[in-house]
MARVEXKE-64093 format. One line per field, with one value per residue (C-alpha): z, x negated, y negated. Coordinates in nm, 2 decimals, m for minus. Each point is the difference from the previous one (the first is absolute). Layout:
N
Z = Z | ...;
X = X | ...;
Y = Y | ...;
END
This chain:
466
Z = 23.48 | 0.37 | m0.07 | m0.24 | 0.25 | 0.27 | m0.23 | m0.07 | 0.37 | 0.06 | m0.28 | 0.08 | 0.37 | 0.08 | m0.22 | m0.01 | 0.38 | 0.15 | 0.31 | m0.15 | 0.04 | m0.32 | m0.07 | m0.08 | m0.34 | m0.09 | 0.18 | m0.16 | m0.37 | 0.09 | 0.20 | m0.28 | m0.24 | 0.19 | 0.01 | m0.37 | m0.06 | 0.20 | m0.02 | m0.29 | 0.12 | 0.35 | m0.15 | m0.28 | 0.20 | 0.14 | m0.35 | m0.12 | 0.29 | 0.02 | m0.38 | 0.05 | 0.27 | m0.22 | m0.07 | 0.05 | 0.36 | 0.08 | m0.18 | 0.32 | 0.22 | m0.25 | 0.05 | 0.38 | m0.04 | m0.22 | 0.25 | 0.28 | m0.19 | m0.03 | 0.37 | 0.12 | m0.22 | 0.15 | 0.36 | m0.04 | m0.17 | 0.30 | 0.23 | m0.22 | 0.00 | 0.37 | 0.17 | 0.29 | 0.24 | m0.19 | m0.28 | m0.29 | m0.12 | m0.01 | m0.36 | m0.32 | m0.12 | m0.15 | 0.08 | m0.22 | m0.12 | m0.11 | m0.36 | 0.11 | 0.14 | m0.32 | m0.13 | 0.32 | 0.05 | m0.35 | 0.08 | 0.32 | m0.21 | m0.25 | 0.28 | 0.19 | m0.31 | 0.02 | 0.15 | 0.33 | 0.19 | m0.19 | 0.08 | 0.36 | 0.02 | m0.14 | 0.28 | 0.27 | m0.13 | m0.02 | 0.36 | 0.13 | m0.24 | 0.10 | 0.37 | m0.11 | m0.18 | 0.30 | 0.21 | m0.27 | 0.00 | 0.37 | m0.05 | m0.32 | 0.13 | 0.04 | m0.33 | m0.21 | m0.11 | m0.19 | m0.22 | m0.19 | m0.32 | m0.22 | 0.18 | 0.03 | m0.36 | m0.13 | 0.19 | m0.14 | m0.35 | 0.04 | 0.12 | m0.31 | m0.23 | 0.15 | m0.05 | m0.36 | m0.13 | 0.22 | m0.15 | m0.35 | 0.08 | 0.10 | m0.31 | m0.21 | 0.19 | 0.27 | m0.07 | 0.11 | m0.24 | m0.30 | m0.22 | 0.15 | m0.25 | m0.21 | m0.22 | 0.22 | 0.33 | m0.14 | m0.16 | 0.32 | 0.21 | m0.25 | m0.01 | 0.38 | 0.01 | m0.26 | 0.19 | 0.32 | m0.18 | m0.16 | 0.32 | 0.20 | m0.23 | m0.19 | 0.29 | 0.35 | 0.35 | 0.11 | m0.35 | m0.04 | 0.35 | m0.04 | m0.35 | 0.09 | 0.15 | m0.30 | m0.24 | 0.19 | m0.01 | m0.38 | m0.03 | 0.17 | m0.24 | m0.30 | 0.11 | 0.06 | m0.35 | m0.16 | 0.17 | m0.23 | m0.32 | 0.02 | 0.10 | 0.38 | m0.03 | m0.21 | m0.03 | 0.10 | m0.17 | 0.20 | m0.12 | 0.34 | 0.00 | 0.22 | 0.08 | m0.13 | 0.27 | m0.07 | 0.06 | 0.32 | 0.25 | 0.12 | 0.18 | 0.26 | 0.07 | 0.01 | 0.26 | 0.23 | 0.30 | 0.02 | 0.36 | 0.20 | 0.31 | m0.09 | 0.06 | 0.23 | m0.13 | m0.33 | m0.08 | 0.28 | 0.06 | m0.07 | 0.16 | m0.24 | 0.00 | m0.38 | 0.01 | 0.32 | m0.08 | m0.33 | 0.12 | 0.31 | m0.21 | m0.22 | 0.31 | 0.05 | m0.36 | 0.04 | 0.31 | m0.21 | m0.26 | 0.27 | 0.12 | m0.35 | m0.05 | 0.33 | m0.08 | m0.34 | 0.13 | 0.27 | m0.23 | m0.30 | 0.19 | 0.31 | m0.10 | 0.28 | 0.09 | 0.18 | 0.37 | 0.16 | 0.19 | m0.32 | m0.18 | 0.29 | 0.06 | m0.37 | m0.03 | 0.31 | m0.15 | m0.31 | 0.21 | 0.24 | m0.29 | m0.20 | 0.28 | 0.06 | m0.37 | 0.00 | 0.26 | m0.27 | m0.28 | m0.15 | m0.14 | 0.19 | 0.03 | m0.07 | m0.10 | m0.36 | m0.23 | m0.24 | 0.28 | 0.09 | m0.36 | 0.04 | 0.32 | m0.16 | m0.30 | 0.18 | 0.33 | 0.17 | 0.33 | 0.22 | 0.24 | 0.03 | m0.38 | m0.03 | 0.30 | m0.20 | m0.27 | 0.25 | 0.13 | m0.36 | m0.04 | 0.32 | m0.13 | m0.32 | 0.20 | 0.13 | m0.35 | m0.15 | m0.33 | m0.06 | 0.08 | m0.24 | m0.27 | 0.03 | 0.01 | m0.35 | m0.15 | m0.32 | 0.02 | m0.32 | 0.15 | 0.31 | m0.22 | m0.18 | 0.34 | 0.17 | m0.26 | 0.07 | 0.38 | 0.02 | m0.23 | 0.21 | 0.29 | m0.21 | m0.05 | 0.38 | 0.06 | m0.25 | 0.17 | 0.34 | m0.14 | m0.16 | 0.32 | 0.08 | m0.24 | m0.24 | 0.12 | m0.11 | 0.33 | m0.04 | m0.36 | 0.10 | 0.27 | m0.24 | m0.30 | 0.20 | 0.20 | m0.31 | m0.22 | 0.25 | 0.26 | m0.22 | m0.29 | 0.22 | 0.14 | m0.34 | m0.14 | 0.30 | m0.20 | 0.06 | 0.37 | m0.09 | 0.12 | 0.34 | 0.32 | m0.03 | 0.27 | m0.21 | m0.30 | 0.22 | 0.15 | m0.31 | m0.29 | m0.14 | m0.02 | 0.02 | 0.27 | 0.29 | m0.15 | m0.14 | 0.34 | 0.17 | m0.25 | 0.04 | 0.38 | 0.01 | m0.26 | 0.19 | 0.31 | m0.16 | m0.26 | 0.14 | m0.01 | m0.23 | 0.16 | m0.07;
X = m10.72 | m0.08 | m0.29 | m0.16 | 0.06 | m0.18 | m0.30 | m0.02 | 0.01 | m0.28 | m0.22 | 0.07 | 0.07 | 0.36 | 0.11 | 0.35 | 0.05 | 0.06 | m0.21 | m0.24 | m0.38 | m0.17 | m0.38 | m0.08 | m0.14 | 0.34 | 0.21 | m0.16 | 0.08 | 0.35 | 0.06 | m0.16 | 0.25 | 0.29 | m0.18 | m0.05 | 0.37 | 0.11 | m0.30 | 0.13 | 0.36 | m0.11 | m0.13 | 0.24 | 0.28 | m0.24 | m0.12 | 0.36 | 0.13 | m0.30 | 0.03 | 0.38 | m0.08 | m0.26 | m0.35 | m0.17 | 0.13 | m0.16 | m0.33 | m0.19 | 0.20 | 0.10 | m0.33 | 0.06 | 0.36 | m0.12 | m0.27 | 0.24 | 0.25 | m0.25 | m0.09 | 0.36 | 0.10 | m0.28 | 0.08 | 0.38 | m0.06 | m0.21 | 0.29 | 0.25 | m0.23 | m0.10 | 0.27 | m0.03 | 0.27 | 0.33 | m0.15 | m0.09 | 0.16 | m0.31 | 0.09 | m0.22 | 0.10 | m0.23 | 0.10 | m0.05 | 0.14 | 0.36 | 0.11 | 0.36 | 0.00 | m0.13 | 0.35 | 0.12 | m0.33 | 0.03 | 0.35 | m0.14 | m0.27 | 0.25 | 0.22 | m0.28 | m0.18 | m0.32 | m0.33 | m0.17 | 0.32 | 0.20 | m0.27 | 0.00 | 0.38 | m0.05 | m0.25 | 0.23 | 0.29 | m0.21 | m0.12 | 0.36 | 0.13 | m0.27 | 0.09 | 0.37 | m0.09 | m0.20 | 0.32 | 0.20 | m0.24 | 0.04 | 0.37 | m0.04 | 0.14 | 0.36 | m0.03 | m0.15 | 0.34 | 0.05 | m0.30 | 0.04 | m0.20 | 0.26 | m0.04 | m0.38 | m0.03 | 0.23 | m0.21 | m0.33 | 0.15 | 0.11 | m0.35 | m0.16 | 0.25 | m0.06 | m0.37 | m0.01 | 0.06 | m0.29 | m0.22 | 0.10 | m0.07 | m0.36 | m0.02 | 0.03 | m0.28 | 0.21 | 0.31 | m0.17 | m0.30 | m0.04 | m0.06 | 0.28 | 0.09 | m0.30 | m0.13 | m0.32 | 0.20 | 0.24 | m0.28 | m0.21 | 0.30 | 0.10 | m0.35 | m0.01 | 0.34 | m0.11 | m0.32 | 0.19 | 0.25 | m0.28 | m0.19 | 0.31 | 0.13 | m0.31 | m0.24 | 0.01 | m0.12 | m0.15 | 0.00 | 0.37 | 0.09 | m0.22 | 0.12 | 0.14 | m0.33 | m0.20 | 0.24 | m0.04 | m0.38 | 0.01 | 0.23 | m0.26 | m0.27 | 0.23 | 0.06 | m0.38 | m0.08 | 0.27 | m0.15 | m0.31 | 0.21 | 0.30 | 0.04 | 0.07 | 0.18 | 0.29 | 0.21 | 0.37 | 0.28 | m0.08 | m0.36 | m0.14 | m0.28 | 0.05 | m0.18 | 0.17 | 0.17 | m0.22 | m0.33 | m0.18 | m0.11 | m0.33 | m0.09 | 0.26 | m0.18 | m0.34 | 0.11 | 0.16 | m0.20 | m0.12 | 0.13 | 0.25 | 0.21 | 0.37 | 0.17 | 0.31 | 0.28 | m0.16 | 0.35 | 0.19 | 0.34 | 0.31 | 0.33 | 0.29 | 0.34 | 0.01 | m0.28 | 0.08 | 0.35 | m0.06 | m0.33 | 0.15 | 0.27 | m0.28 | m0.17 | 0.32 | m0.03 | m0.37 | 0.08 | 0.24 | m0.28 | m0.25 | 0.25 | 0.02 | m0.38 | m0.07 | 0.28 | m0.14 | m0.35 | 0.09 | 0.21 | m0.23 | m0.33 | 0.08 | 0.32 | 0.22 | 0.23 | m0.13 | 0.09 | 0.18 | m0.32 | m0.20 | 0.25 | 0.04 | m0.38 | m0.06 | 0.25 | m0.13 | m0.35 | 0.14 | 0.14 | m0.28 | m0.25 | 0.18 | 0.00 | m0.37 | m0.07 | 0.18 | m0.25 | m0.27 | 0.19 | 0.09 | 0.34 | 0.20 | m0.16 | 0.21 | m0.03 | m0.14 | 0.22 | m0.29 | m0.17 | 0.32 | m0.01 | m0.37 | 0.07 | 0.29 | m0.21 | m0.32 | 0.14 | m0.30 | 0.13 | m0.31 | 0.00 | m0.38 | m0.04 | 0.26 | m0.16 | m0.33 | 0.18 | 0.13 | m0.35 | m0.12 | 0.27 | m0.11 | m0.36 | 0.12 | 0.18 | m0.33 | m0.15 | 0.13 | m0.18 | 0.22 | 0.31 | m0.12 | m0.06 | 0.36 | 0.13 | m0.13 | 0.19 | 0.18 | 0.37 | 0.01 | m0.23 | 0.22 | 0.31 | m0.13 | m0.01 | 0.30 | 0.26 | m0.09 | m0.02 | 0.33 | 0.17 | m0.12 | 0.19 | 0.32 | m0.07 | m0.06 | 0.34 | 0.16 | m0.18 | 0.14 | 0.35 | 0.00 | m0.12 | 0.37 | 0.27 | 0.12 | 0.36 | 0.26 | m0.05 | m0.37 | 0.02 | 0.25 | m0.24 | m0.29 | 0.19 | 0.18 | m0.30 | m0.21 | 0.28 | 0.15 | m0.28 | m0.31 | 0.19 | 0.10 | m0.34 | m0.17 | 0.25 | 0.03 | 0.16 | 0.33 | m0.03 | m0.03 | 0.35 | m0.04 | m0.17 | m0.38 | m0.07 | 0.17 | m0.22 | m0.30 | 0.06 | 0.14 | m0.16 | m0.34 | m0.12 | 0.31 | m0.16 | 0.19 | 0.35 | m0.06 | m0.10 | 0.29 | 0.26 | m0.16 | 0.01 | 0.36 | 0.13 | m0.18 | 0.19 | 0.34 | 0.04 | 0.13 | m0.25 | 0.09 | 0.08 | m0.26;
Y = m21.85 | 0.03 | 0.24 | m0.25 | m0.28 | 0.19 | 0.06 | m0.37 | m0.07 | 0.24 | m0.15 | m0.37 | m0.01 | m0.08 | m0.29 | 0.14 | m0.04 | m0.34 | 0.06 | 0.25 | m0.05 | m0.10 | m0.06 | m0.36 | 0.09 | 0.13 | m0.26 | m0.30 | 0.08 | 0.12 | m0.33 | m0.21 | 0.16 | m0.15 | m0.34 | 0.01 | 0.07 | m0.31 | m0.24 | m0.21 | 0.01 | m0.12 | m0.32 | m0.06 | m0.16 | m0.27 | m0.08 | m0.03 | m0.21 | m0.24 | m0.05 | m0.08 | m0.24 | m0.18 | 0.15 | m0.34 | m0.02 | 0.34 | m0.03 | m0.02 | 0.24 | 0.28 | 0.19 | m0.01 | 0.13 | 0.29 | 0.08 | 0.00 | 0.21 | 0.29 | m0.03 | 0.00 | 0.29 | 0.21 | m0.09 | 0.05 | 0.33 | 0.12 | m0.10 | 0.19 | 0.31 | 0.01 | m0.23 | m0.24 | 0.11 | 0.01 | m0.21 | 0.23 | 0.32 | 0.22 | 0.07 | 0.03 | m0.34 | m0.27 | m0.36 | m0.30 | m0.33 | 0.05 | m0.07 | 0.03 | m0.36 | m0.16 | m0.08 | m0.16 | m0.19 | m0.14 | m0.12 | m0.17 | m0.16 | m0.14 | m0.13 | m0.17 | m0.14 | 0.21 | m0.11 | 0.09 | m0.09 | 0.26 | 0.27 | m0.12 | 0.05 | 0.35 | 0.07 | m0.14 | 0.21 | 0.31 | m0.05 | m0.01 | 0.26 | 0.25 | m0.03 | 0.05 | 0.32 | 0.12 | m0.03 | 0.17 | 0.29 | 0.04 | 0.06 | 0.20 | 0.33 | m0.11 | m0.20 | 0.28 | 0.13 | m0.33 | 0.07 | 0.33 | 0.07 | m0.16 | m0.33 | 0.00 | 0.12 | m0.28 | m0.26 | 0.14 | 0.00 | m0.36 | m0.10 | 0.16 | m0.17 | m0.34 | 0.04 | 0.11 | m0.36 | m0.12 | 0.27 | m0.09 | m0.37 | 0.09 | 0.22 | m0.31 | m0.18 | m0.16 | m0.21 | m0.33 | 0.06 | m0.23 | 0.30 | 0.21 | 0.28 | m0.05 | 0.29 | 0.02 | 0.03 | 0.26 | 0.21 | 0.00 | 0.10 | 0.27 | 0.15 | 0.01 | 0.18 | 0.25 | 0.08 | 0.05 | 0.24 | 0.20 | 0.04 | 0.08 | 0.27 | 0.11 | 0.05 | 0.17 | m0.06 | m0.34 | m0.14 | 0.06 | m0.13 | m0.31 | m0.08 | m0.34 | m0.12 | 0.13 | m0.17 | m0.33 | 0.03 | 0.06 | m0.30 | m0.21 | 0.13 | m0.07 | m0.36 | m0.05 | 0.13 | m0.22 | m0.31 | 0.05 | 0.07 | m0.24 | m0.36 | m0.03 | m0.34 | m0.14 | m0.31 | m0.01 | m0.19 | m0.31 | 0.00 | 0.11 | 0.26 | 0.31 | 0.32 | 0.31 | 0.22 | 0.31 | m0.18 | 0.12 | m0.27 | 0.14 | m0.32 | 0.09 | 0.33 | m0.16 | m0.26 | 0.27 | 0.13 | 0.35 | 0.04 | m0.20 | 0.05 | m0.01 | m0.33 | m0.01 | m0.22 | m0.12 | m0.14 | m0.16 | 0.17 | m0.22 | 0.10 | m0.09 | 0.17 | m0.01 | 0.25 | 0.18 | 0.12 | 0.18 | 0.14 | 0.15 | 0.16 | 0.14 | 0.15 | 0.20 | 0.12 | 0.09 | 0.19 | 0.21 | 0.04 | 0.11 | 0.26 | 0.13 | 0.00 | 0.19 | 0.24 | 0.07 | 0.03 | 0.25 | 0.21 | m0.01 | 0.03 | 0.20 | 0.19 | m0.13 | m0.28 | m0.30 | m0.02 | m0.29 | m0.10 | 0.00 | m0.22 | m0.24 | m0.02 | m0.05 | m0.28 | m0.17 | 0.01 | m0.16 | m0.28 | m0.08 | 0.05 | m0.26 | m0.25 | 0.07 | m0.05 | m0.34 | m0.12 | 0.06 | m0.16 | 0.34 | 0.11 | 0.27 | 0.34 | 0.31 | 0.36 | 0.04 | 0.20 | 0.08 | 0.19 | 0.19 | 0.12 | 0.10 | 0.19 | 0.18 | 0.09 | 0.11 | 0.12 | m0.16 | m0.14 | 0.02 | m0.29 | m0.03 | m0.01 | m0.28 | m0.17 | m0.01 | m0.18 | m0.25 | m0.07 | m0.06 | m0.27 | m0.17 | m0.01 | m0.15 | m0.27 | m0.11 | m0.06 | m0.33 | 0.06 | 0.31 | m0.21 | m0.27 | 0.25 | 0.12 | m0.36 | m0.09 | 0.29 | m0.13 | 0.03 | 0.21 | 0.26 | 0.01 | 0.02 | 0.31 | 0.18 | m0.18 | 0.11 | 0.36 | m0.04 | m0.18 | 0.24 | 0.29 | m0.15 | 0.03 | 0.37 | 0.04 | m0.14 | 0.24 | 0.29 | m0.11 | m0.03 | 0.34 | 0.17 | 0.03 | 0.13 | m0.27 | 0.02 | m0.25 | m0.19 | m0.03 | m0.10 | m0.28 | m0.13 | m0.01 | m0.14 | m0.27 | m0.10 | m0.04 | m0.14 | m0.25 | m0.04 | m0.01 | m0.16 | m0.30 | m0.04 | 0.02 | m0.26 | m0.23 | m0.28 | 0.18 | m0.11 | m0.37 | m0.09 | 0.17 | m0.15 | m0.04 | 0.27 | 0.26 | m0.07 | m0.01 | 0.35 | 0.18 | m0.19 | 0.05 | 0.36 | 0.22 | 0.22 | m0.15 | 0.01 | 0.35 | 0.13 | m0.18 | 0.15 | 0.35 | 0.00 | m0.13 | 0.25 | 0.28 | m0.10 | m0.06 | 0.28 | 0.33 | 0.28 | 0.29 | 0.33 | 0.28;
END
């Protein structure tokens, strides 16, 4: 294996070394591969949360938010790769808009009644929560023993489980759509999913790694073709005419500018404890997830354990990057699990290559037409990809859990955390008789209570002797 590895390094430069020198013509496609793996996932959370807040309230600002999301992901990735002082772990991690917060943010939207105010409250909470995670990262070394693989894996597993229902909702065309669950929406989503699966497992190289992006593009084409074949409008039960969810709104793309400087604070932050408390707790959870991502990336891509300084710098980058993102109206930025899987599979950890991908993201952030093109994505097209992406997070959690022997103690931690913790969060009506702050913190997504139970059990249950 080592002999073959060396031959590859000789032929391609040094893509398997973090600080190796690599020609630009080799670095660009290798970096672009990472961008393709996370491009859709980086924008998906904003599409979901703005839709939950009320699409009509974000018609004018959504393109700006998507534009900013690409810019911020590129900037924060560069900080993670190269570091600014203690901020950044100098690890082969791609950063992007976190899907893990979707459940908590949806809970906040429901509590605050939606609209721009709810999104502003999410931004205010993210701003404070990011600073909190930065401080947490600075003291990570003494806290590391509380986050073994069984805890981080349980948290990642709970995140994936909480997102599957969101992905299925998009699969049907979006739960708020008049034609939710229609045959057209389900068929489009199914075709997109099949295309992704065929490309992922039936091809190799760039086509395989970019299967989600290709599936999304084909989904757009299908929707465009159907617009010429099928009626694009229908009448609901109240006699009101509506446009079907799979129809592409090309006017939005036509009206967008070719180039624009990113706008700071497109949505004014609102500081409300109803949002701040659960989001701050979620930042603890995402710190645990980042520790797991960095650990998995270093072990799978570089064949060694992550150092304390790498973990601390990575978590601090998570935090300060999320606060920075909030200033631009973007949801928290964290390590991308999809790219961890790509590093583990390809062993390509070259910092310059990943940095080229980050620069591409920054350039995309300066082109509003590209952001507008993504913003008109039908929910059913998104759902065909989202179900796979979110389910893959479940598998990442299982992989983390099984890194350690499945002893009776570890099985108890996982089973109780998912059964009690995630179960309560996913069925929050059980908390109706308790004080409101309990339901606010532990209700909604199931991620926070599952993480809380896993951490507590890991502390309380006696470790088994070797």
